[in-house]
Residue, then its C-alpha position, 0 to 999 in steps of 0.5 A: m542581657v546586659g553582659n552581652w550588650t554592644v553599642t549597636d545591635g543586629t550583628a546577627a544580620i551581618p554575614e560571617e565572612v564580613l564579620a571575619e574580614a572586620v576582625a582581620a582588619q581590626a587585628t592590624l590595630s591590636d596593639k593600639l586597641a590594647a594600649l587603650r584598654s590598658l589605661s588604668e582609671p585615668f579619668h578621675d577629673t571627668l564625670g564621663p562623656a559630654a555633648g556638644d562643645r562642652w567637652i572642648s576647652d573653653s579658654e580664651p584663645g590668642a590672648a598672648i598676641t599683643s603686637v599684631t598690627e593691621e596693614p592696609e589691604p593690598s590693591p586688587a590685581t588686574v582682573p582677567t576677562r577671558s573665560g578660561d581665566l574666570a574659571a581659575l579665579s579665587a572667590a575674592a577675585l571674583l567678588e572684586g571683578y563683580r564690584a568693578g563690573a569687569f564680568d558678571p556671574v553668568e559669564v563665570v558660571d558658564a566658564c566653570l561649566t565649560r571647564i567641567d565639560d572639558l576636564d571632569g571626564t578625566v578628573g571625576a570630581v563631579v557626580a551631579r549638576d543642574d546647569d539650568a538651575a545654576r545659570q538661573q541662580a547666576a542670572r539672579s546674582t547678576e541682577r542683584w549686583r546691578s541693583g546693589d543688593a548683592g550678598p557677601l558671596e553673590g555669584v560665587p560658584v560652589g561645589v558641595k560634597d555629595i553627603i550634604n543635602t541640596r534642595g532639588l539636586r541629587t544627593e546620594a552620599g556615594s552609595t547605591l543605597f541612596a541612588g536617586h535621592t533628591p532632598s526637598a530641603d537644603a542642609s543649613v550650610v547650603a541654605r546659608l550659602r544660598e542666602a549669601g548669594v552663591v551659585i550651587l554649581a555641582k555635587t562632588a564625589t565622595p567614597e560611600f557615606a564618606f567612610g567607604d572605599e578609600s582606595g579608589d572612588g573614581v577621582t583622579n588627582p590633577a596636581a599629582p597624576g596617577r596618585w591618590a586624591g585622598g578621601s573623603s572630600s576627594g571630589s571637592a579637592a580635585g575639583l578645586a585643583a582642576g579649576l572647576f570651581p573656586v570654593a567647595l564644601g567638605s566634611d572632616t571626621g578624621g582628616s577628610i578635608r585635610v587629607p585631600a587638600s594636602y594631596c591635591g595642593v589646595s587649602g581647607i579648614k576643619p573648624t572648631f567642633g560645632r562651629v558649623p552646623r551639620d544638620g542635613v549632612f549624612g553622618v559618620s560620627w556625631t562626636l567627630d564630624h565637622v563641615g568646613p570650606m575648601a578653596r585654593t586660597v586661605e582668604d577664600l576659606g575665611l569668606v566662606l566660613g564667615v557665612i556658614a558658621g553659627g548656631c543652629d536649632a537643628d543641630p544640638y552640637a552647634s556652638r552658640r558663640p558669636v561668629p567673628g569676622y573671618d574675612r578681614l585678616a590681619r596683615s601681620i602676625h608678628g609676636t605669634r608664638v608658634g609650637v612645633a610638635e615633638g615625638w610621634m606626631s613629627e615622625g614618619c614624614s618624607t624628606g620633601v614634607n619635612a623640608a616643606l614644614s621647615g621652610a614654613v616655620a622659617r618663613l613664620e620666623e621671618l614674619g616675626c613669630t617665635v618658634e619652640p618645640v612642644p611635647f604632645g604625648c597622647a598623639e598616637l592614643a588620639g588616633t586609636i580613640a578616633w578610630v573606635v569612636t568613628v566605627v561605633e558611631f558609624a554603625a549606630h548611624h546605620a543600625g537600620n541598614l545592617g540587613r543591607i550590608g551586602e550592598f555597601t562597598g567592601s571598606a564600608a561594610c567592614r567598618l560597619a561590622a567592626g563598629a557593630r561588634t565593638s563593646a560598650s566598654d571600649y566605646l565608653r573608654a574611648l570617649q572618656a580618654r578624650s580628656l587625656v588628649q585635651r589635657d595634653l593640648d591644653a598644655v600645648f596652648d598654655s605655652v604657644d598660640v598656634l601649633v604647626t605640623a606637617a599635614t599628611p606625612t607624605s605627598a600623594p601616594d600611589p594607590a596601587t601599592f599604598f593600601d597594604d595594611g588595612d585600617r592601620l594605614w589611616l592612623d599611621k600613614v595618612a591622618r596621624t597629624f589630623l586625628p587628635f584635633n577631631v578628638a579634641g575639637q580644635p580648628a585645624l587648617v591645611m595649606p600647600a607649602g612646597l613640593d615633595e618629589d614634584r607633588p604638593a606638600a602641605v602644612q597644618i596650622v592648629a589653634p585653640p578651640h574657637a580660635d578659627a580666625l587665628c588659624l586663618r590669620v596665620g595661614a593667610a600671612l604664610q601664604r602671602a609670604a610664600 
């Protein structure tokens, strides 16, 4: 019995043709899996997998930045009052307008709902909404502004990814298995947003369980018509790009915030692992999943992260560290040491993406940063580790649904079957091999304060021709620069930085664990300079 044990049971319930498809898909990864299996006792310095953020480096981040100075906040720009402009404003601009009495949350919510009516039939970003409830929330926010009781995000409309529970608003995780599911309680992240005064405007589209049919979930890319919007936080990114709402929540297991943000020309941050609680969120991988904000500006990311971050009894992985101020970003990053990864991490990028990265690095130098190349030898291995861990933990999440595998979308069923047939030996080796990735990244952050990479290696691809090599595609063509930081838990921010054949190109800013504020500071400075 022990010799035949697999991480999840019930493979007998999986039809043979689904198992065969899973075997074929994983065959594209055979060389990568072989490399993982060939590791020979590299784990002398670890007792094995650990829970929570105890497997994340605990070094104090950003200590080497000694010359950063604060500059005064810029004077707010004139706030437009036309409804079409209101829907396009950032959260920070909305809050300034509310304070000034230039408009109120009712007007803003009406403008956003009108924009959804006008555009979302084409975009497909929204999967559930309750306009009456949103208008009631907006009316309460308007009264709180008038009475002086406004919260930190009072009256800001938010889109919430459809795997995150919202009380009284349908949450189906993009799956027919949960058709009509309406939670009776909010996820902690949503409860914190409500307490801060946000208006829950809509639920946003995702492939099934944030791990299903990645090639076509009905979302179009407003920034690159005819091209893929990315996954799995596709509805959140496309809705931001279309101006349907100013901020949104996404989740990121292997790039699911950063991929669509990159392709759609918006910003998003995968926080430090455990920085944001995940209770009430449909899980893919309990050791890789992150929840984080998405927005059109880095400043707005900080406003939202400051509200949703913090410990939570309902999530045993949630970090207990104090939440710093993410909303007051330094005006200068002079003296910051910037690393640019060499080797596999930097390969495979299009000409336009390379130009965007070079331009961003040049602007950082103009802002007073020092730049140096840094090696990262375990980057490719990190992708393999992430894939093994993800499919196994996805299968464990859905062990009770193996008998219903025929109801899953094709991609989700294939990955569920792949996880169910993976051996405990491979899974545990992948968990232990995380220490190798962390060792490499500790060395990187011993010499630099932040790491800057390309985001996705190309701009948004054509889905009709792009999905041609099974699950290897995600590791090599989409998330190669993202997966290491899910494996090791560092905060990683993506922001637009240029164009690649007239489509958005983006860069990624990575900092040591728990240095989310440093990511935001560098990103905000770079965005202002651009």
